[in-house]
N, C-alpha and C positions, 0 to 999 in steps of 0.2 A: 411507574416506569414502563417504557415500551420494550417488549421483547422483540428484538429485531428479526429473529427467525420467523416469528409469527407474522410480523409486518410484511416480510418478503412473501410468505405464503398467501397472505390476504391480498397483496398487490397482484400476484400472479392469478389468483382465483377470481378477483373482483372484475377485472377488465382486461381487454387487450390494451396495447399501447394507446395512450391518449394524451390529453393536454397537461396532466400532472405526473405522468409516469412513462418511462421509456425502459426498454430492456435491450441488452447487448450480449452477444456471445463472448466478446472480449473487447477491450480497448487497448490502444497502443499509443500512449502519450509520449513515448520516447522518440517517435518519428513526427515530422512536421505535419503530414496529412492527418494522422491519428489525433495529434494534439489539436489541430484546427477543428476537426469534426466534434471532438469532445467539448471544446469551448463553445461551438455553435449550439450544441444541445443544452449546455448549462445556461447560456444566454437566453435561449428560447423558453426553457422551463421557468426560469426566474421571471421573465416578462409575462408569461401566461398565468403565473400564480403569485401575485404581489402580496397576498396576505395569508398564505399557507405554505407548508413544505411541499416540495415536489421531489421525485425520486428517479434514479437510474439504477436498475438491477443488472448486474454483470455476472455472466456465467450461466446464461439460460438460452436454450435453443429457441430460435424465433418461431419455428413451425409448430411445435407441440408443447412449449413451456417446460421441457425437460430440464431439470437442474443438473448441469454437468460440471459446474464449478470452474474456477480459474486459479492460478497461482496466488498465494498470499501476496498482497500488494502493500508494502510498508512505505508509504510516502506521506509523511507528516507535513510535507511542504506543498501539498496540492493547493492550499489556500493561496500561497505565494504565487503559484502559476496563474491562478484565476485573477489575482490582483494585478499581475503584470500585463495581462492582455485585455481586461474588461474594464470599462467605465461603469461606475456604480455596481461593483461586483457583489454577488450574493455571498452569504456565509455558506461555506461548503465543507462537507466532511466525507471521507471515504472510510467505510468500516468493513471489516472482514468477518463474515457471518458463517460459522461452522454448521454443516449439516451432517448428521450421523452416517449417511450412506456414501458420502464422498471419500475418495482416497486421502491418505495422510498428506497434508500440505495443500490440499485443494479446499477452497472456500467459495462462498458467493460474495461478490463485492456489492455493497450498497452505498450509493452516492446520495446524500441528502442535501438538498438545495433550499436555502431560505432567503428569499428576496429581501432587498432593502427598501422595497416599495417605490423605487425609482426606476426609470427606464435604463436597462442594461444594454450596453453596446460594445462592439469591438473597439479597442483603443488604438490598434494599429493593424497593418496588413499581416496576414498569416495565410500561407498556402494560396488558395484562390479567392479568399474572402478579404474584402477591403476594410480598412479602418473606418469606423463610423457606422458600419452595418448593424442593423437591429433585427433580431430574429424573434419569431413567435411560433407557438405550436398550433398547427391546424390538424386536428385529429392526431395521427401518429407521426406526423412529419414536421420537422423544424424548417420553417421557411423565412426568407428575408421579407421585411416590410418597410416601405419607404413613405407611406402616407397614412393618415388616420391612426396614428400611433397613440393608443390610449390603453392604460393598464386597467383590466377588468377583473374583479373578484368573482369567479364563477364556480370555484372548486372547494371552498373552505369547508362546507358542511360534509361533502363526500370524503375529503381527506380526514377530517376530524373523526368521522365514523370508523374509517379503516384503522386509524391509530388507536381509537378506543377499544376496538376488538382485539388489538395486539397487546393489551395491558397484561402485565405479569400477575402471577398468583403464587402462593406459598408452595403448592405442590410442584409447579414447574421449576421453581428455584431449588427446592430440595432434590428433586430428580436430577437436575443438571449438575449439582455439586457431587452427588454420589457417582454419577456417570463419569465425571471428570477424574475423580480420584481413584475409584475402584475399577473402572473399565478402560477408559481411554489412555490412562497413564499409570497402569498398575506396575509397570517396570521402572518407574521414575520416582524420585523423591517429590512428594506432593504436599501442598499446604493450602490453607485458606485463611482469610481475615475478613471480619465483618466491620464495616465502617458506618458510623452514625446510625446503627441499628437498622440499616436499610440495604446497604450495598455489600455484595459478597464478591470478593476477588479471589480467584483460585490460580495457583501457579504450580508448575511442575518442571523438572529438569534433572540432568545429571549434576550432582552436587560435589564440589571438591573445595578443599581449604588450602590456601597458599598464603603463608605469612600472616596467619590469623584472619584472613579475609576470605569470605565464602563466595564462590563463583558458581554460576549455573550455565550449563550448555544444553543443547537440544531443548531450548526453553519454549514453554507454551504458557501464556498468561491470558486469562479470560475474565471479563466482567460478566458474571453469571446472570445477573438480573436482566441484562440487555442482550445476552447471547452474542457478545462481540469479542473477537480475539483482539487483544491489545498489542500483542507482540508475538512474533514467531520467527525463529532463526535456527536452522540446523547447524550453522557453521560458527556463529559468534558466541561469545561468552558475556554474561552480564552479572552485575551485583544488584541485589534487591534490599531496600530499606523501607521502613514504614513507621508511622506513628498513628495517633488516634485520628488524625485529619487527612493524611496523605499517604500515597504509595509511590515510591520512586524507584526507577531502574536506571542504571548507567551501563550503556552498551559499549563493549570493547571490540575492536577489529584487529586481527592479526595481519601484519604487513612486514615485508622485508624482501631482500634479494637473496635467493638461494636459501641456505639454511639459517641465515641471520634474521630470524623472525622475532618481532616484538609486538606487544599488545599496546594499542593506542586507544584512549577514550574517544568514542565517536559521538554519542548523543545521550543526553539526559532527558528522561521523560518523567513528569510529575503529574499524578492524578490527585486533585484536591476535591474532597467531598464536603458538602455543606449540609447544615441542619435542615434546610428547606427541601431536600430531596433532589438537589441538583449536583452535578459534578463538572469539573473542567479538566481537560487534558492539555498540558503545555509541554512542549519539547524545546530543547535548546541544543544546538550543535556545538560541541566542545572539541571538535577534531582539529588537530594540528598535524598536517601530513608530514611524513619524514622527507627530508631533503637529501639528495644525492648528487654526486659529481655528474655534470652534463655529459661528459665523454663516456662515462660508464653506462649511463642510461641510453645513450645513442647506440652503443653496442648491444645492449639488452633488447632494445626495440627492433633492431635489424635481425637479431637472433630469433625473436618471437615471430616476426613476419616470415622468416625462412621456415621455422618449425610449423607454422600454420599451413604453409603451402605443402609441406610434406604430408601432413595429416589429410589435407584435401585430396591429394593425389594418391593417398593410401600407401605411401612408402613406409616400410617397416622402420620403426624408431629404435635407436640404441637405448640401453638402460639409462644412460645419462640424459638422453633426450626425453625419455618418458618422465623423468623427474622434473626436467625443465618445463614440460607440458603441464604438469600438475600445478606449477607456480605461474603459468602464463597469465591467467586473469589478474592475479594480484600485481604482477610486474607491469602489465599494461596499465593498470590503475595508477601505480606509482609514477610511471612515465607521464601519464596525463596530468597528474597532480603537480608534476615538476615542469610543466609548460610544453610538453610534446602533444600538440593538438591531434596529430595523426593517430595517436594511440586510441582515442575514442572511436574513430572511424574503423580501426582494426578490430576493436571489441565488437562492434555491430556486425562486421563481416564474419567474425568468428562464430557468431550465434548458430547459423544453420550447419556450419562445418562440425562444430563440437557436438551439437545435438545429435547429429547422425553418427558420430564416431566415438564419443567419450562422454557418457552421461554425467559422470562424477565431475569432470572438469567443466562441463556445461553448467552444472548447478553452481560451481564456484564463480563462473562468469556472470551468472544472474545476480549473485551476491555482490560482486564488484560493481556491476551497473547500478544496483540499488544504492550503494554507498555514493556513487558518482551523482545520482539524482539528488540525494540529500544535500550534498555539497553544492550542487549547481543552483538549487532553488532556495537555499538558505538566505 
């Protein structure tokens, strides 16, 4: 099994950006330009590596390879995004890799791209790229190509060597389990489970029991062998179940207007382990958004917009308005899920305003946008 933290280190140490590896300070696939550039790089790396994996490492400074990290990116629907915009799309995964020196909540993103050995092309127009465009890597740059389009296998041996050097061992696995339980999460309820005598899953969180059901908040789950964070949310609550073959989480999200908050199941994730040393992660959206009276939501939307303007202008808020501000991300989300398209635009406009004025509400806004992405790409 490949230790993804070692893989990232080997990629950074082995080469600068090249035809099988790219690095980014961050990506922004919530915006059209960022989404288009991401798809271009995925297309180019898939075409330049028809018989081996290629990679994008996210959270690294371009000049000196310093690992600075990015926010945890929970987007299990990234394959759906690639499928929607690319012909002959590659198999793609986005994994969150923890590094000990990074602040809490920061990780390195690792995008792994596996070509289908067919020419990958844009399926439709996006930003300034036209449908039908084919991209290849030339050195460290992704460029369009219109003639002499042939898939060539030139990197298989190099990539195989890098992956081999990132294989796990017993010492690394034991050290990682001890670090997870005794150091990183000494203040939380922690546990672990070994599957098929090979895979070690650790999890930690604040544990509470309601109606004989155990819930966890501030949850951190890690597949230790691969040094991959499987789930992280400071705001949501989840249930955890497992048997000899699989590990299952059911994520809940708290939504409602004002003080009338309820928990709604959002997504079920199942990790299934096989005897042959492989595992599969499958997620299913089970979310049924709450429905409200349109007139009520129209009033809520206008109130949120007015409140956001006050925050931007640094006008002092009343106690009631401060409470309303704490609910603003969730109520914008409810408005969008009930058909108010403007609410999504307002959430994007709120990003820089809340980041500069209220960090706690800003974190809630990022969580609401994460839920919106899941619903959108399902």
